[in-house]
C-alpha positions in Angstrom: -44.3 -8.6 -225.6 -45.1 -10.6 -228.7 -44.0 -13.7 -226.9 -45.6 -13.1 -224.1 -49.3 -12.8 -225.6 -48.5 -15.7 -227.4 -47.8 -17.8 -224.3 -51.2 -16.2 -222.8 -53.3 -17.2 -226.2 -51.8 -21.0 -225.9 -52.7 -21.1 -221.8 -56.1 -20.0 -222.2 -57.3 -21.4 -225.5 -55.6 -24.9 -223.7 -57.5 -24.7 -220.8 -60.7 -24.0 -222.6 -60.4 -26.9 -225.0 -59.5 -28.9 -221.9 -62.4 -28.3 -219.8 -64.5 -27.9 -223.0 -64.1 -31.5 -223.9 -64.1 -32.7 -220.2 -67.8 -34.5 -220.8 -66.3 -36.2 -223.1 -63.3 -37.2 -221.8 -64.4 -37.7 -218.3 -62.2 -40.8 -218.2 -59.2 -38.5 -218.4 -60.3 -35.8 -216.4 -56.9 -36.2 -213.9 -54.5 -35.5 -216.4 -56.6 -32.6 -217.7 -57.0 -30.9 -214.6 -53.1 -31.4 -214.3 -52.2 -30.4 -217.8 -54.0 -27.6 -217.4 -52.4 -26.4 -214.2 -49.3 -27.3 -215.2 -49.9 -24.8 -218.9 -50.3 -22.5 -216.1 -47.8 -22.8 -214.3 -44.9 -23.0 -216.9 -46.4 -19.4 -217.8 -45.7 -18.5 -214.5 -42.1 -19.8 -214.2 -41.0 -19.0 -217.8 -42.8 -15.8 -218.4 -43.9 -14.0 -215.5 -40.3 -14.0 -213.9 -38.4 -13.1 -217.4 -37.9 -9.8 -218.3 -40.9 -9.4 -220.3 -43.3 -10.5 -216.9 -40.6 -8.2 -214.5 -41.5 -5.1 -217.1 -45.4 -6.0 -217.0 -45.2 -6.0 -213.4 -43.1 -2.5 -212.7 -46.0 -1.1 -215.2 -48.8 -1.8 -213.2 -46.7 -0.7 -210.2 -45.5 2.3 -211.9 -49.4 2.4 -213.0 -50.4 2.2 -209.2 -47.9 4.6 -207.7 -49.0 7.4 -210.5 -52.5 7.1 -208.9 -51.8 7.4 -205.6 -49.8 10.4 -206.0 -52.7 11.6 -208.3 -55.5 11.0 -205.0 -52.9 12.6 -202.4 -53.0 15.9 -204.4 -56.9 15.6 -205.3 -57.3 15.2 -201.0 -55.4 18.1 -200.7 -57.2 20.3 -203.7 -60.0 19.5 -202.5 -59.3 20.2 -198.7 -58.3 23.6 -199.8 -60.7 24.4 -202.8 -63.6 22.0 -202.4 -64.4 18.9 -204.0 -66.1 20.5 -206.7 -62.9 22.6 -208.1 -61.1 19.4 -208.8 -60.8 18.5 -212.2 -59.0 16.5 -214.3 -57.2 19.3 -215.5 -56.1 20.7 -212.1 -54.4 17.7 -211.1 -52.7 17.3 -214.4 -51.0 20.8 -213.6 -50.9 20.3 -210.2 -49.1 16.8 -210.4 -47.3 17.7 -214.0 -49.0 14.6 -215.8 -51.1 14.7 -219.1 -54.5 15.3 -218.6 -54.8 12.5 -221.5 -52.7 10.0 -219.0 -55.3 11.1 -216.4 -58.2 10.9 -218.2 -56.9 7.4 -218.7 -57.1 6.6 -214.8 -60.2 8.3 -214.1 -62.6 8.7 -217.5 -64.5 11.4 -216.0 -64.3 14.3 -213.4 -67.4 12.7 -211.5 -65.2 9.1 -210.9 -62.5 11.7 -210.2 -64.3 13.0 -207.3 -66.0 9.3 -206.2 -61.7 7.7 -205.9 -60.9 10.9 -203.9 -63.7 10.3 -201.4 -63.2 6.6 -201.3 -59.1 7.5 -200.6 -60.2 10.2 -198.4 -62.4 7.7 -196.4 -59.3 4.9 -196.6 -57.0 7.3 -194.9 -59.7 8.7 -192.2 -60.0 5.0 -191.1 -56.3 4.3 -191.0 -55.9 7.6 -188.9 -58.7 8.3 -186.7 -61.2 4.9 -186.6 -58.9 1.6 -186.4 -56.4 3.3 -184.2 -58.9 4.5 -181.6 -60.9 0.9 -181.8 -57.5 -0.4 -180.6 -58.0 1.9 -177.4 -59.6 0.7 -174.7 -63.5 1.2 -175.1 -65.5 3.5 -173.1 -63.9 7.2 -172.1 -60.8 6.2 -173.5 -61.8 5.3 -176.7 -63.7 8.0 -177.2 -61.3 10.5 -176.3 -59.0 8.9 -178.7 -61.5 9.0 -181.3 -61.7 12.9 -180.9 -58.1 13.7 -180.8 -57.5 11.4 -184.3 -60.0 13.4 -185.7 -58.9 16.5 -184.8 -55.0 15.5 -186.2 -56.6 14.2 -189.3 -58.3 17.3 -190.2 -55.6 20.4 -188.6 -53.0 17.7 -191.2 -55.2 18.7 -194.4 -54.8 22.1 -195.4 -58.2 23.0 -195.4 -59.3 20.9 -192.9 -61.7 17.9 -193.0 -62.5 17.1 -196.6 -66.0 15.1 -195.5 -67.2 18.8 -194.1 -66.1 21.0 -197.0 -68.0 18.3 -199.5 -70.9 18.4 -197.4 -71.3 21.9 -198.4 -70.8 21.5 -201.8 -72.9 18.6 -202.5 -75.8 18.7 -199.7 -78.1 19.8 -202.8 -76.9 18.6 -205.4 -78.2 14.7 -206.7 -75.5 12.5 -208.3 -73.2 9.8 -206.9 -71.2 11.7 -205.5 -73.6 12.7 -202.5 -74.4 9.1 -202.4 -71.0 8.2 -201.6 -70.8 11.1 -199.3 -74.0 10.7 -197.6 -73.1 6.5 -197.2 -69.7 7.9 -195.8 -71.3 10.4 -193.3 -74.0 7.6 -192.1 -70.8 5.2 -191.6 -69.7 7.7 -189.7 -72.2 8.5 -187.5 -72.8 5.2 -187.1 -69.4 4.5 -185.7 -70.2 7.4 -183.0 -73.3 5.1 -181.9 -71.2 1.8 -181.7 -68.5 3.8 -179.5 -71.2 5.0 -177.1 -72.9 1.8 -176.9 -69.2 0.0 -176.0 -69.5 3.2 -173.1 -72.5 1.7 -171.8 -71.5 -1.9 -171.9 -67.9 -1.3 -169.6 -69.6 0.9 -167.3 -68.6 4.3 -168.5 -72.1 5.5 -169.7 -75.4 6.0 -168.1 -77.7 2.5 -169.3 -80.2 4.7 -170.4 -77.7 6.5 -172.7 -79.2 7.7 -175.7 -76.6 6.6 -178.7 -78.2 8.7 -181.0 -78.0 11.7 -179.3 -74.4 10.8 -178.2 -73.3 10.8 -181.9 -75.2 14.4 -182.4 -73.5 15.7 -179.8 -69.5 14.5 -180.2 -70.6 15.3 -184.1 -71.4 18.8 -183.5 -68.3 19.3 -181.2 -65.8 18.1 -184.1 -67.6 20.3 -186.5 -67.7 23.7 -184.3 -63.6 22.7 -183.4 -63.4 22.7 -187.7 -65.3 26.4 -187.5 -63.2 27.8 -185.2 -59.4 26.1 -185.7 -59.7 26.5 -189.7 -61.9 29.8 -190.1 -61.9 32.1 -187.2 -58.5 30.5 -186.1 -59.0 31.6 -182.1 -56.3 30.7 -180.1 -58.7 29.3 -177.4 -59.7 26.5 -179.5 -58.1 23.7 -178.4 -58.4 24.8 -174.4 -62.3 25.4 -175.5 -63.2 21.7 -177.0 -61.1 20.2 -174.4 -63.6 22.1 -171.9 -66.6 21.6 -174.0 -65.3 17.7 -174.6 -65.6 17.1 -170.6 -68.9 18.4 -170.3 -70.2 16.7 -172.8 -68.4 13.5 -171.3 -69.8 14.5 -167.4 -73.5 14.3 -168.9 -73.3 11.0 -170.1 -71.1 9.2 -167.6 -72.6 6.1 -165.3 -74.1 8.0 -161.6 -74.5 11.1 -163.8 -78.1 13.2 -164.2 -79.3 13.7 -167.7 -80.0 17.1 -168.5 
């Protein structure tokens, strides 16, 4: 490993000196660039592809895998208990990892909570919005978005993390609330754009209020979340479909606004 460090030191030393004296040796510019690139290439070929290099890459990969495991566990815990209850100590116990090791990854409880929200947003995008945007614009896309959101929420033990986190941090200023607020604004803006695309393809009336649509459709989803997770109503899916049909009929082209 020391030989690798020595090589790294030489690489950056050679590159630094090569370009530091560049104004004084402009005549040798082609050679300077060639030599610097050659040194970097030599480092890659003989060290990153060597045993030491593979060890470093393996350690980096293992670190990413560990962090991913922690974030997955953290997301599930936040879904069940609330984001505020997720701590480095709790996660260390649930993942059988050392508290000091997790602290090295996240540094603080606040950073951990922010990274869980970022991870949740990534999963939400991959599971809900991106697949819906691949569906035909208009009512088919809206239905796909609703179905994907319900599936996403149902797969988490305690339901949608953004719903529970909103209750935890609605009146608590700070970085976590700022991230959560930004994510929710982006989601609502996505609902507006989907309504606008429904107008453009002729599924919705031209006078559709996309802000009102975003409010209506999100209210429907939040109502579903309450009935499905807390009230455990066996008729929830049926009621949700009935409410969605009525909502879409209210915005359809040719209908009269209420």
